[in-house]
C-alpha positions, -999 to +999 in steps of 0.1 A: +000+000+000+013+035-009+018+061+019-012+082+028+007+114+018+009+102-017-029+096-018-036+130-003-012+148-027-030+131-056-064+141-043-052+177-038-036+178-072-067+165-088-088+191-070-065+219-082-066+207-118-104+206-118-106+241-103-081+256-127-090+240-161-097+268-185-128+268-206-108+260-237-092+229-223-108+195-230-099+160-218-093+131-242-107+096-237-078+073-245-065+038-237-029+030-232-004+003-222+027+008-200+061-009-201+097-001-191+125-003-216+162-008-205+154-020-170+187-028-151+203-051-127+228-034-103+252-046-077+250-033-042+282-012-049+266+005-079+234+011-060+249+029-030+223+049-011+224+086-016+212+109+012+185+135+004+201+168-006+235+153-013+250+154-047+247+117-058+277+100-074+261+066-080+227+068-096+211+052-127+207+084-148+233+102-169+252+133-160+276+153-181+302+152-153+298+117-140+279+094-164+269+061-148+241+042-164+215+050-190+182+057-173+154+031-179+124+045-198+088+043-190+067+041-222+030+047-224+016+036-258-018+047-269-039+018-281-071+037-287-083+073-286-116+090-292-111+126-305-140+149-307-150+181-325-139+200-294-103+187-295-078+215-299-042+225-290-053+230-253-067+194-250-050+179-220-041+144-209-027+140-173-011+111-155+009+106-123+042+086-121+050+072-087+083+055-077+089+030-049+125+027-035+137+055-057+136+093-061+137+116-091+170+136-097+179+165-118+203+164-148+231+174-124+222+145-101+205+164-072+174+150-057+144+171-070+126+198-051+093+214-057+109+240-079+128+216-102+120+216-139+118+180-151+102+186-186+134+172-202+127+137-190+093+135-209+089+133-247+061+123-271+065+102-303+037+114-326+028+085-349+014+107-377+010+143-384-022+158-370-039+192-366-030+194-329+001+173-323+008+162-287+035+181-268+048+181-232+027+207-214+045+204-181+059+182-153+048+190-117+068+177-087+043+163-062+070+147-041+106+135-045+092+101-057+061+114-076+055+136-106+024+147-125+028+149-163+006+170-186+004+163-224-013+190-245-028+184-279-045+154-294-032+118-288-039+092-314-035+054-317+002+043-316+015+076-301+041+069-274+048+090-243+083+084-229+094+092-194+131+088-186+134+073-151+163+094-140+164+084-104+185+075-074+178+045-052+167+050-016+173+013-007+203-006-020+205-040-003+206-071-024+171-081-034+157-046-036+135-037-065+127-002-076+093+001-093+072+026-111+034+029-112+011+051-134-023+066-124-045+086-146-081+098-150-076+106-187-057+075-198-075+042-194-048+018-183-044-008-157-010-021-147+008-035-117+039-018-104+067-023-130+103-030-119+129-008-135+160-016-112+169-048-094+198-049-069+216-083-071+246-100-055+277-099-076+280-129-099+288-141-135+273-165-160+292-183-188+274-195-220+285-215-249+258-224-275+274-254-292+296-283-282+326-290-305+338-325-314+374-337-312+392-369-316+415-385-290+449-367-288+436-340-312+428-303-307+398-282-316+387-246-314+355-238-296+325-242-319+310-209-308+321-178-290+323-180-252+303-153-234+308-142-198+281-119-184+277-101-150+247-108-129+245-071-123+264-040-132+293-038-157+328-052-158+357-028-152+391-026-170+417-051-157+391-075-144+406-110-148+391-145-153+405-179-149+392-205-174+398-241-164+391-272-183+381-306-168+405-335-163+420-352-194+420-320-214+444-291-218+439-255-229+458-234-254+451-199-267+449-186-302+454-149-296+474-129-270+459-095-273+426-079-287+409-046-282+387-062-255+409-087-238+443-104-234+448-141-230+478-159-213+486-194-201+477-201-165+498-218-139+488-252-153+482-266-188+445-268-181+441-231-173+440-198-192+439-163-178+418-136-196+422-099-187+398-072-198+415-043-218+384-023-226+371+001-200+337+003-218+332-035-222+298-033-204+282-063-188+293-089-213+328-102-224+328-122-256+358-144-262+362-155-299+359-192-305+393-193-323+410-179-292+404-210-270+418-243-281+410-276-264+435-304-265+421-339-258+455-349-245+445-378-223+407-379-227+390-410-242+360-413-266+329-401-248+347-377-224+333-342-222+355-311-218+338-287-193+350-251-188+347-234-154+350-196-154+361-177-123+362-139-119+393-130-099+393-100-075+422-076-075+424-054-044+444-028-063+417-024-090+384-009-079+353-027-092+369-061-097+352-089-079+354-126-072+327-150-085+324-184-102+300-194-131+284-228-136+306-250-158+297-252-195+302-281-219+327-271-246+339-303-264+332-340-267+357-367-276+344-388-305+359-415-328+379-402-357+352-393-381+337-368-405+307-348-394+280-331-415+264-301-398+246-268-401+244-239-377+215-248-354+211-211-344+203-201-380+167-202-392+160-227-419+153-207-451+118-211-466+117-212-504+087-214-528+085-245-549+076-246-585+095-214-594+130-207-607+158-189-588+146-156-601+111-163-586+095-156-620+057-155-616+057-145-579+068-114-560+089-131-534+126-121-532+140-154-518+175-162-530+169-200-530+201-206-509+202-233-483+218-231-449+256-232-449+266-269-446+299-279-430+317-312-438+345-316-412+370-341-400+373-345-362+411-352-368+435-354-397+429-384-420+394-391-405+380-393-441+388-426-457+397-412-492+400-447-506+362-451-505+334-432-523+306-413-507+274-394-516+256-362-505+220-370-515+189-347-518+152-356-518+135-365-551+121-334-567+147-310-554+175-297-577+207-278-573+213-249-596+245-236-581+271-245-554+286-217-534+317-228-516+324-207-484+353-224-465+381-247-478+404-253-449+429-281-459+405-293-486+418-307-519+395-324-545+411-339-576+438-312-573+413-283-568+420-262-537+404-228-544+367-222-537+359-217-574+377-249-584+361-269-556+327-257-567+335-270-601+343-304-586+309-304-568+292-297-601+309-327-617+299-348-587+263-336-592+262-348-627+278-381-617+251-384-591+225-381-619+212-349-604+198-367-573+228-356-553+266-354-554+286-386-560+323-383-550+345-411-564+371-429-544+404-409-541+387-377-553+395-361-519+431-359-508+442-373-475+449-346-449+477-365-432+503-342-447+481-311-442+485-286-414+452-296-398+420-316-404+397-308-433+368-283-430+346-276-460+316-253-459+292-246-488+256-234-496+234-249-523+211-229-545+179-250-549+147-253-569+119-278-563+092-293-584+057-278-579+044-307-558+074-309-535+068-293-501+085-298-468+121-301-454+151-306-477+173-331-459+209-335-472+222-370-465+258-380-462+264-418-468+286-442-486+313-468-481+334-443-463+310-441-433+295-466-409+262-448-407+245-420-426+242-385-414+213-361-422+208-323-418+179-301-428+192-273-451+160-257-464+122-259-465+100-256-496+064-243-495+040-240-524+029-205-534-007-218-535-029-245-520-056-263-539-087-276-521-107-302-539-127-333-530-132-367-546-161-369-571-177-403-578-189-403-614-206-427-638-199-424-675-232-417-694-218-405-728-224-368-723-206-340-705-208-348-668-211-322-641-185-324-614-205-318-582-178-302-560-157-270-564-120-264-568-105-236-546-071-222-552-056-201-523-027-178-524+000-185-497+004-148-488-011-115-500+005-100-531+025-132-539+010-140-573+024-117-598+004-103-627+005-127-656+008-158-635-016-184-651-031-216-637-041-245-660-058-276-648-060-311-662-071-346-653-045-375-654-050-396-686-077-372-698-072-349-728-064-313-722-097-301-737-119-325-717-130-296-694-159-277-709-157-239-710-188-234-688-171-232-654-177-202-630-148-184-614-153-164-582-127-143-565-130-136-528-141-100-519-112-092-496-080-096-515-085-071-545-072-099-568-086-097-604-083-126-629-089-134-665-106-167-673-090-193-696-105-191-731-102-229-734-102-256-708-101-249-671-078-222-657-073-185-650-046-158-652-038-131-626-046-097-640-043-076-608-023-087-577-039-091-543-031-065-517-049-066-483-055-104-479-043-136-496-065-144-526-089-173-530-103-183-564-133-207-564-140-227-596-176-241-597-200-254-623-173-276-637-182-300-666-161-328-678-163-348-711-159-384-702-151-407-731-167-441-731-133-456-733-123-445-698-119-474-674-133-475-639-109-461-613-095-429-598-079-400-618-059-372-603-065-335-606-033-318-620-022-282-624+006-263-640+016-226-641+038-206-663+061-201-632+064-240-632+075-239-668+102-214-660+114-236-631+116-266-655+138-244-678+162-236-649+198-245-655+212-272-632+247-271-616+270-288-641+303-282-658+300-310-683+293-289-714+294-319-738+261-332-723+243-299-723+212-297-745+199-268-766+166-256-751+146-224-756+131-200-732+096-209-720+080-181-739+105-175-767+106-189-802+144-187-806+171-206-788+186-187-758+217-208-754+230-242-743+222-254-708+212-285-690+178-280-673+154-296-648+132-305-678+162-323-695+170-342-664+134-354-661+133-363-698+105-338-705+119-329-739+147-336-763+157-300-770+123-287-780+106-257-766+096-262-730+058-257-727+027-272-711+028-301-736+063-312-728+064-310-690+044-328-663+016-312-645+017-313-607-008-335-589-029-313-566-057-338-556-053-375-559-084-394-569-103-361-578-124-381-603-134-417-593-151-434-622-172-460-603-183-478-634-171-477-670-195-471-700-223-496-705-207-509-737-174-515-720-162-548-705-149-532-674-179-521-653-165-533-620-175-514-589-144-496-576-157-473-548-146-480-512-176-487-490-173-489-452-203-503-433-202-500-394-228-525-383-255-510-360-248-474-371-272-453-390-246-444-417-221-459-441-191-443-458-191-444-496-158-431-510-152-399-490-189-393-483-208-403-452-243-415-461-271-414-436-293-445-433-328-446-420-321-481-406-287-495-398-270-525-413-272-556-392-257-591-389-281-619-400-285-651-380-262-668-406-235-642-399-238-621-430-238-582-432-272-571-445-276-537-462-308-516-466-316-517-503-321-479-507-287-472-492-272-494-519-282-469-545-263-441-528-233-463-521-231-472-558-237-436-569-267-444-590-303-431-591-328-446-567-349-454-598-323-480-608-328-500-576-362-517-580-383-538-557-411-560-572-435-568-543-453-594-564-423-615-573-403-603-542-374-594-565-347-568-561-333-555-594-302-532-597-293-515-630-256-507-627-235-499-658-238-528-682-250-551-655-286-561-645-284-577-611-314-595-596-320-613-563-352-630-552-362-632-516-359-668-503-336-679-532-298-684-527-288-672-561-278-639-578-285-633-614-262-610-634-272-603-670-291-636-670-263-657-656-270-674-623-243-672-595-247-691-562-254-669-532-244-673-496-276-657-482-310-645-493-328-612-495-345-605-462-375-584-452-371-568-418-393-541-402-408-534-436-374-528-452-356-549-478-321-559-470-294-573-493-265-595-483-234-574-488-211-603-497-234-615-525-239-579-538-201-575-539-198-607-559-224-595-585-204-562-588-171-580-594-157-570-561-133-595-545-118-572-518-142-577-489-130-576-453-146-578-418-131-562-386-146-581-357-132-556-332-151-526-347-178-547-363-171-530-396-175-545-431-155-530-460-157-534-498-126-523-518-107-515-487-074-511-507-089-483-528 
């Protein structure tokens, strides 16, 4: 609870404000949030108490004569504001800032008095120009730990009021927290007291983000920089640290003097001494990875080198202190081997699939580069150069360039420079048939006579086929290694998604309506560039089997505009989306179904002109003799010799790359399911998957759940019995083609070229006049006619019938 004097001063201040507000001043109804930026941790020494009226020498603000620490900043951000017609330059917004365990001080460091001017600690960031911009109207001292701020003018959403917390602490023991609170009648905000200074005991923390690998009796640098941080306050010049490594290891240093620190050997081989040279080092000392070398002198495989960092006090140097950090793992001893790695701290790059490296067709500016990959020996001669090995990529991902970054002690077929080694990678890529890099035996040179072990780093420039999405994993394997290694180097996402459902259709010799829609969605707003076209097809159908009567509807939020395809099914972007990602719905689709089409499923496919550019992309290769002459996707003349993605996939033999010579991408498997062929075709077998949960009032036909007025049941003879009207829906035929003759007690099903009859009481099924023995008879139950599922399946030519006793579920065509 705050002291009563603060409450009384607030009440009196409020009363004074109300009594003195001029007629031209108006309050603004606004909402805001509060936070503190640059809050600090201080040691007890830095937070020494300053008596009232004294000239402080240790405080958390800045002075021109004795700078100490940058003052934390209270920020009030306006989240909503209702301006009115009465708003003007005299519109006022007031709020009170109250401290706990701290007092305000002047720019000279003196504790404030009632006459102190503190307007310099308040500022306003105006988010946008307005008629009456907000300015600081004044700062009133209510008490040494409380001020009242007045803002004049009109506040708007996203405006920020900043108050520098230039203060001195009134309590400085370890564990003390100095907090700030804000109260206002004009600003609608609710917040707990916010801590801006914490007094802590002296201490340090050591961090090392990655563990290095080293072979027995070999050395390694740290894998990452070693950081030493204070728990509170800043380090001073000449502060020293002892770095000690665990038993079995020794330490060496790679540098003796830098701007920030000096390193020397300690009194033992397992110690280093680091001394700070920089008086302005702040609260963190960063020791470069190359400056600390770990020697696995006596350590065996599996041993871990741990570093313990101690701060050493020096009584002759003010501000130095003694403290010990928790030990950090720095290196692990492994068998002599070769490692494949990427920097785990780097984000995996996301690249769009189905586009070339120039991103033709989309507005994304991705450079198509993978993470940097490192191939490294743990010790000299770790790589068995007498054996071959591969670096493999997923199917559908291609390398267009290899950018070599580091070549320490690397020699491949005599190549040692980055450019020459990149050429060897390109040769290995061709040798790997563009699925990866195949390095022959003895292509790498043994490092036994080199200065150190091999370390090779590179990035791959990648493209991916339109239907490839997901992580790109680079795999190291071959005779040279006992087990394969794998790292994720990139991720591909499609610039679109296609939503479509399966459609069960029967051929009836005329254009057939597809009952469901196709929806194409943009991955992000503004991604599809003007001129990008989408063309659809059906696997094994002709390109012109789509009729030109489809309806195209663009969502009403994205501002996308399209042009419909003049022939077939598709559209072209005419105006790019802006506010929201676009969605294009294609409905009223008609498909010409030739009577020669067999029963079965057919995939929905799609291609864009961006895909065509991707197929024309040149692959990484230096084998000019095997390059083919191809032309630009939209040109009529040759543009040069290059070996492309399309060449590698045997899409053409040097002809122009276009929609007729490259594969479409599958966007919906089984989009069309022809459940029966034409009536004059031999193949009229039933191919739809039908799942019947016994006792439930539904069955599942294909991807559709069909409601039943009565459930299927198990007969006394153990057969699954289906209600006859549900059969029509399951087969996808009209109810009029499932007939019941009460007089003869006969069920007749007209399906494709088949006429199937079953008579109640008779254990036979007749198909086109041919009699087939049945296992059960038609049954009448509760006024409904039921067919035995197994006999119906036999009549339909279905042999794939299963029964799951655990779930009491019968299935036809379960493998479909």
